[in-house]
C-alpha positions in Angstrom: 9.4 28.3 19.4 10.6 25.3 21.4 7.4 25.2 23.4 5.3 25.3 20.2 7.4 22.6 18.7 7.0 20.4 21.7 3.2 21.0 21.7 3.1 20.1 18.0 5.1 16.9 18.7 2.6 16.0 21.6 -0.4 16.5 19.3 1.2 14.6 16.4 2.2 11.6 18.6 -1.3 11.5 20.2 -3.0 11.6 16.8 -0.7 8.9 15.5 -1.4 6.6 18.4 -5.1 7.1 18.2 -5.1 6.4 14.5 -3.1 3.2 15.1 -5.6 2.0 17.7 -8.5 3.0 15.4 -7.4 0.4 12.8 -8.6 -2.3 15.0 -11.9 -0.6 15.5 -12.4 0.0 11.8 -11.7 -3.7 11.1 -14.3 -4.8 13.6 -16.9 -2.4 12.1 -15.9 -3.4 8.5 -15.2 0.3 7.6 -12.1 1.4 5.7 -9.7 3.0 8.2 -9.4 6.2 6.0 -12.9 7.2 7.2 -11.7 7.2 10.8 -8.7 9.2 9.9 -10.7 11.8 8.0 -13.1 12.1 10.9 -10.3 12.6 13.3 -8.9 15.4 11.1 -12.3 17.1 11.2 -12.6 16.7 15.0 -9.2 18.4 15.7 -9.9 21.0 13.0 -11.7 24.3 13.1 -15.1 22.8 14.1 -13.7 20.7 16.9 -10.5 21.5 18.8 -10.1 24.7 16.8 -6.9 24.1 14.9 -7.1 26.4 11.8 -5.6 25.0 8.6 -6.4 26.4 5.2 -3.1 25.8 3.3 -4.3 23.9 0.1 -0.8 24.2 -1.5 0.9 22.5 1.5 -1.8 19.8 1.5 -1.3 19.2 -2.2 2.5 18.9 -1.7 2.3 16.6 1.3 -0.5 14.6 -0.3 1.7 13.9 -3.4 4.5 12.8 -1.1 2.1 10.4 0.7 0.8 9.0 -2.5 4.3 8.2 -3.7 4.9 6.1 -0.6 1.5 4.4 -0.8 1.9 3.6 -4.5 5.4 2.4 -3.9 4.2 -0.1 -1.3 1.5 -1.3 -3.7 4.2 -2.0 -6.4 6.6 -3.6 -4.0 4.0 -6.1 -2.8 2.6 -6.9 -6.3 3.6 -10.3 -7.7 4.6 -10.3 -11.3 3.2 -13.8 -11.7 -0.3 -12.6 -10.8 0.1 -9.1 -12.3 1.2 -10.2 -15.8 -2.0 -12.0 -16.9 -4.1 -8.9 -16.0 -1.7 -6.2 -17.2 -3.6 -5.7 -20.5 -7.1 -5.0 -19.0 -5.5 -3.1 -16.1 -3.8 -0.7 -18.6 -6.9 -0.2 -20.7 -9.1 0.3 -17.6 -6.6 2.8 -16.3 -6.5 4.9 -19.5 -9.5 4.3 -21.8 -11.7 3.5 -18.8 -10.7 6.7 -17.1 -11.6 8.7 -20.2 -15.0 7.0 -20.3 -15.6 7.8 -16.7 -14.5 11.5 -17.1 -16.8 12.0 -20.1 -19.9 10.3 -18.5 -19.6 12.2 -15.1 -18.7 15.4 -16.9 -21.7 15.2 -19.2 -24.2 14.5 -16.4 -22.7 17.2 -14.1 -22.9 19.7 -17.0 -26.5 19.1 -17.9 -27.9 18.3 -14.4 -26.0 20.9 -12.4 -25.6 23.5 -15.1 -21.9 24.0 -14.6 -19.5 24.9 -17.5 -17.9 22.1 -19.4 -14.4 22.6 -18.1 -15.6 22.5 -14.5 -17.8 19.5 -15.2 -15.0 17.5 -16.8 -12.8 18.5 -13.8 -15.4 16.8 -11.5 -15.1 13.7 -13.7 -11.3 13.7 -13.8 -10.9 14.2 -10.0 -13.3 11.3 -9.3 -12.2 8.9 -12.0 -9.2 7.4 -10.1 -9.6 4.5 -7.7 -7.7 4.9 -4.4 -4.7 2.6 -4.0 -4.7 2.7 -0.2 -8.5 1.9 0.0 -8.3 -0.9 -2.5 -5.2 -2.5 -1.0 -6.6 -2.4 2.6 -10.0 -3.7 1.5 -8.8 -6.6 -0.6 -6.6 -7.8 2.3 -9.8 -8.6 4.3 -12.0 -9.7 1.3 -10.7 -13.0 -0.1 -11.7 -12.7 -3.8 -10.3 -14.5 -6.8 -6.6 -13.8 -7.4 -7.2 -12.4 -11.0 -9.9 -10.0 -9.7 -7.7 -8.8 -6.8 -4.7 -8.4 -9.1 -6.7 -6.4 -11.7 -8.1 -4.1 -9.0 -4.6 -3.5 -7.4 -2.9 -3.0 -10.8 -5.6 -0.5 -11.9 -5.4 1.5 -8.6 -1.6 1.6 -8.9 -1.6 2.7 -12.6 -4.6 5.0 -13.0 -3.3 7.8 -10.8 -0.8 8.7 -13.5 -3.2 9.6 -16.3 -5.7 11.2 -13.9 -3.1 13.6 -12.4 -2.2 14.7 -15.9 -5.9 15.3 -16.8 -6.6 17.3 -13.6 -3.5 19.5 -14.2 -4.6 20.2 -17.8 -8.2 20.9 -16.7 -7.0 23.2 -13.9 -5.3 25.5 -16.5 -7.2 28.7 -17.6 -9.6 28.2 -20.4 -8.0 28.9 -23.8 -4.5 28.1 -22.6 -4.6 24.5 -24.0 -3.3 23.6 -27.3 -5.1 21.5 -29.9 -6.6 18.2 -28.6 -4.1 16.1 -30.5 -1.2 17.9 -28.8 -2.8 17.2 -25.4 -3.3 13.6 -26.4 0.3 13.3 -27.5 1.4 14.9 -24.2 -0.5 12.4 -22.1 0.9 9.5 -24.2 4.4 10.8 -23.9 4.2 11.2 -20.1 2.8 7.7 -19.6 5.4 6.0 -21.9 8.3 8.0 -20.5 7.1 7.4 -16.9 7.1 3.6 -17.5 10.6 3.8 -19.1 11.9 5.8 -16.1 10.4 3.2 -13.7 12.0 0.3 -15.6 15.4 2.0 -15.6 15.2 2.8 -11.9 13.9 -0.6 -11.0 16.3 -2.8 -12.9 19.3 -0.5 -12.2 18.5 -0.3 -8.5 18.0 -4.1 -8.3 21.4 -4.7 -10.0 23.1 -2.3 -7.5 21.4 -3.7 -4.4 22.4 -7.3 -5.3 26.1 -6.2 -5.5 26.2 -3.6 -2.8 26.8 -5.9 0.2 25.4 -3.2 2.6 26.7 -3.6 6.2 23.2 -3.6 7.8 20.0 -5.3 6.8 18.1 -2.1 7.7 19.7 -0.2 4.8 18.1 -2.3 2.1 14.5 -1.1 2.9 15.7 2.5 3.0 17.5 2.0 -0.4 14.3 0.5 -1.9 12.1 3.4 -0.8 14.8 5.8 -1.9 14.8 4.3 -5.4 11.0 4.7 -5.8 11.3 8.3 -4.7 14.2 8.8 -7.1 12.0 7.3 -9.9 9.2 9.8 -9.1 11.6 12.8 -9.0 13.4 11.7 -12.2 10.1 11.2 -14.0 8.8 14.6 -12.9 12.0 16.3 -14.0 11.8 14.6 -17.4 8.1 15.8 -17.7 7.0 12.2 -17.4 4.5 10.6 -15.1 6.2 10.3 -11.8 3.4 8.2 -10.3 3.7 5.5 -13.0 7.5 5.5 -12.6 7.0 4.9 -8.8 4.7 1.9 -9.4 6.8 0.3 -12.1 10.0 0.7 -10.0 8.2 -0.9 -7.0 7.0 -3.9 -9.1 10.5 -4.5 -10.5 12.2 -4.2 -7.0 9.5 -6.3 -5.3 10.0 -9.2 -7.8 13.8 -9.0 -8.0 14.6 -11.4 -5.2 16.7 -8.8 -3.4 18.5 -9.5 -0.1 16.3 -9.0 3.0 13.1 -8.8 0.9 10.9 -9.4 3.9 12.4 -6.6 5.9 11.9 -4.3 2.9 8.2 -5.2 2.5 7.6 -4.8 6.3 9.3 -1.4 6.3 7.3 -0.3 3.2 4.1 -1.5 4.8 4.7 0.5 8.0 5.7 3.6 6.0 2.6 3.3 3.9 0.4 3.2 7.0 2.1 6.3 8.3 1.6 8.1 5.0 -2.1 7.2 5.0 -2.6 8.4 8.5 -0.9 11.7 7.9 -2.6 12.2 4.5 -6.2 11.5 5.7 -5.9 13.5 8.9 -4.5 16.4 6.9 -7.4 16.3 4.5 -9.8 16.2 7.3 -8.1 19.3 8.8 -8.5 21.1 5.4 -12.2 20.5 5.2 -14.6 23.1 6.6 -17.6 21.3 8.2 -19.8 24.4 8.0 -19.5 24.3 4.2 -20.1 20.6 3.7 -23.9 20.7 4.2 -24.5 22.4 0.9 -22.4 19.7 -0.8 -24.4 16.7 0.3 -27.1 16.7 -2.5 -24.6 17.4 -5.4 -22.3 14.7 -3.9 -25.1 12.2 -3.8 -26.1 12.9 -7.4 -22.5 12.8 -8.7 -21.8 9.6 -6.6 -24.8 7.8 -8.0 -23.8 8.7 -11.6 -20.2 7.6 -10.9 -21.1 4.2 -9.2 -24.2 3.2 -11.2 -23.3 4.5 -14.7 -19.8 5.8 -15.2 -17.8 3.0 -13.4 -19.9 0.1 -14.8 -19.7 1.5 -18.3 -15.9 2.0 -18.1 -15.5 -1.6 -16.8 -17.8 -3.0 -19.6 -16.0 -1.2 -22.4 -12.5 -1.8 -21.0 -12.7 -5.4 -19.8 -15.0 -7.1 -22.3 -12.4 -7.3 -25.1 -10.3 -9.5 -22.8 -13.1 -12.0 -22.2 -11.8 -14.4 -24.9 -10.9 -17.8 -23.5 -11.5 -19.5 -20.2 -9.7 -16.8 -18.2 -12.0 -13.9 -19.2 -14.0 -11.8 -16.9 -17.7 -12.7 -16.9 -20.6 -10.5 -15.9 -20.2 -11.4 -12.2 -16.6 -10.4 -12.3 -17.4 -7.1 -14.1 -20.2 -6.4 -11.5 -17.7 -6.8 -8.7 -15.1 -4.7 -10.5 -17.7 -2.0 -10.9 -18.7 -2.0 -7.2 -15.1 -2.4 -5.9 -13.8 0.8 -7.6 -13.2 2.5 -4.2 -12.6 6.2 -4.0 -10.5 7.4 -1.1 -7.8 10.0 -0.4 -6.7 10.2 -4.1 -9.8 12.1 -5.3 -9.6 14.5 -2.3 -5.9 15.1 -3.0 -6.6 15.7 -6.6 -9.3 18.2 -5.6 -6.6 20.2 -3.9 -4.9 20.8 -7.3 -7.5 23.2 -8.7 -8.0 24.6 -5.2 -4.3 25.6 -4.9 -4.4 26.9 -8.5 -7.3 29.2 -7.7 -9.7 27.7 -10.2 -13.2 29.2 -10.0 -15.6 27.2 -7.8 -12.7 24.9 -6.8 -13.8 25.1 -3.1 -17.2 23.7 -4.1 -15.5 20.9 -6.0 -13.4 20.0 -3.0 -16.4 20.0 -0.7 -18.5 17.8 -3.1 -15.6 15.3 -3.5 -14.9 15.2 0.3 -18.6 14.4 1.1 -18.8 11.9 -1.8 -15.7 10.0 -0.6 -17.0 9.8 2.9 -20.5 8.6 2.0 -19.7 6.2 -0.8 -16.5 4.8 0.7 -18.5 3.8 3.8 -21.3 2.3 1.7 -19.0 0.4 -0.6 -16.5 -0.7 2.1 -19.3 -2.2 4.3 -21.1 -3.9 1.5 -18.1 -5.2 -0.4 -17.8 -8.6 1.4 -21.5 -9.6 1.1 -21.5 -8.3 -2.6 -18.5 -10.5 -3.3 -20.1 -13.5 -1.7 -23.4 -12.9 -3.5 -21.7 -12.7 -6.9 -19.7 -15.8 -6.2 -16.3 -14.2 -6.7 -14.8 -15.1 -3.3 -11.9 -17.5 -2.9 -11.8 -18.3 0.8 -9.4 -21.2 0.3 -6.9 -19.2 -1.7 -3.4 -19.2 0.0 -2.1 -15.9 1.2 1.4 -14.5 1.2 2.3 -14.6 4.9 5.3 -12.7 6.3 6.5 -15.4 8.6 8.7 -13.0 10.6 5.7 -11.3 12.0 2.2 -12.6 12.0 2.5 -16.4 12.6 5.2 -16.2 15.3 3.4 -13.4 17.1 0.1 -15.4 17.1 1.9 -18.3 18.6 3.8 -16.2 21.1 7.1 -17.6 19.7 10.5 -16.2 18.8 13.0 -17.1 16.1 16.6 -17.6 17.3 19.7 -17.9 15.2 22.6 -19.7 16.7 26.1 -19.9 15.2 28.6 -22.8 15.9 31.9 -21.0 16.2 35.3 -22.7 16.1 36.1 -24.2 19.5 32.5 -24.7 20.4 31.5 -28.0 22.0 28.4 -27.9 19.8 30.6 -29.4 17.1 29.9 -33.1 16.8 26.7 -33.0 18.9 23.6 -34.6 17.5 20.4 -32.5 17.3 18.5 -34.7 19.7 21.4 -34.5 22.2 20.8 -30.8 22.6 17.9 -31.7 24.9 16.0 -28.5 24.2 12.9 -27.9 26.4 9.5 -28.7 25.1 8.4 -25.7 23.0 11.8 -25.2 21.3 13.0 -27.0 18.2 15.8 -26.7 15.6 13.9 -26.0 12.3 16.7 -25.4 9.9 20.5 -25.8 9.6 22.5 -23.6 7.2 25.8 -25.3 6.1 28.3 -24.5 3.3 25.9 -22.2 1.5 23.0 -24.6 1.7 20.1 -25.2 4.0 18.3 -28.3 5.2 15.8 -29.5 7.8 17.7 -31.5 10.4 16.8 -35.0 11.6 17.3 -36.0 15.3 20.5 -37.8 14.3 22.0 -34.8 12.4 25.5 -34.0 13.7 26.3 -30.3 14.0 29.5 -28.9 12.6 31.7 -25.9 13.1 30.3 -22.8 11.3 26.8 -24.2 11.1 24.0 -21.7 11.6 20.9 -23.0 13.4 17.4 -21.5 13.2 15.4 -22.3 16.3 11.8 -21.6 17.0 10.9 -21.3 20.7 7.9 -20.2 22.7 8.4 -17.1 24.9 7.9 -19.2 28.0 10.9 -21.5 27.4 13.2 -19.1 25.4 15.5 -18.4 28.4 15.7 -22.1 29.2 16.6 -22.9 25.6 19.3 -20.2 25.5 20.9 -21.5 28.7 20.9 -25.1 27.4 22.6 -24.0 24.2 25.2 -22.0 26.0 25.9 -25.0 28.3 26.3 -27.4 25.5 28.6 -25.0 23.6 30.9 -24.8 26.7 31.0 -28.4 28.0 29.4 -30.5 25.3 26.5 -32.9 25.6 27.4 -33.8 29.2 27.3 -30.2 30.4 25.1 -30.9 33.4 27.5 -33.6 34.6 30.1 -30.8 34.8 27.7 -28.5 36.7 27.4 -26.2 33.6 23.9 -24.7 33.3 24.6 -22.0 30.7 24.2 -18.9 32.8 24.8 -15.7 30.8 28.3 -14.5 32.0 27.6 -11.0 30.7 25.1 -10.4 33.5 
């Protein structure tokens, strides 16, 4: 057992590192990274390295866990100031628009492929949800107008909730459903209750985290993710929509100005990447390449109906009522919304629900959805930037929300230092320009008496000041030695042969 466990760890670590490296390749090629992960899962599966995996129930369970993390990250990074103006069309597109898409796809599949109505509507329900991971990753490299990006992100975060409910209902045996109005009331209850659970968990968690005074900054990201998982579990136990509860909780926490917010967002981003990698590789493992050939033609047909008819019609009927005023969505915006409704792991995960429930022909549904996702995600992902440019909906000059702890400093090869001025330090009374820091190091901020300001050269340091210093990697050691020297012997440290060597060495 120990040997098998070690082998599993070896394979898992190797797959993870390959997937991390594949992100760079997928960005260069302009392809969504999920396609690379799916392909990797197929390669190590039964048709490649020979790993046998047929557990649809486990895939469904782990897939739901991964979606919770992915949706939570989307909510945490959503800004309420940009989400609020598009909340109306996002909700309509995620509910009424989903219903339109389900009916259109179901009708075409029923009459064109000759499948029963319940199975045909199941096709529509599984494929009606846009994928949060695919949308979030694509919009980060396609600079479109903020309102369009916010609408797409909000839709992809919200529409999983009603779609999961529909797929579960359609996966039940025929005749076990109640009257249509009872099913409609059930869906409405689950959505409303899920939103309420999310608000309660979000505001309650934000209130607690502001007052918790946790001893380590690393505990705040853990607590934030724990709250989103708590929201999902509480919503599910209350027979409400757990996915909607997760998204609402994430939005509330992400806009609550919590301590160590940047660390929280960075942790959620890394965890979401891990969830995407694990989910897509697992779905690739579950696929049987020998059976996918027969699914190509049905997948092409259903995909064309979805992209050229169902999605544009759902966008038209859902967004047009919000076109009043100068901030409406014109035909160019609606055309982009129609083409940018990316499908990804979510439809494939949803296809495991009827598969694990033993629904007749569920394996065919899974294969068709898998092939459709691969083909049309590649087509839409590659063409999305030129389509956005052609429609004139890009916004290349739009400012982005940078995480200054990571990307800018890494690009500059720089580090951020924090220096305290303790009682007894000779830094007390020294002017900033008397620090004589090497070229490439500069004091950027001084924290004093609960406030912060940018220092001038003549600013005099005081006891208990905190200094934030940006320094390049090349001069960091020199800057640290100079600061230690001044702290020990003052501005004339060199005259006293003090050069700031680290005495701990």
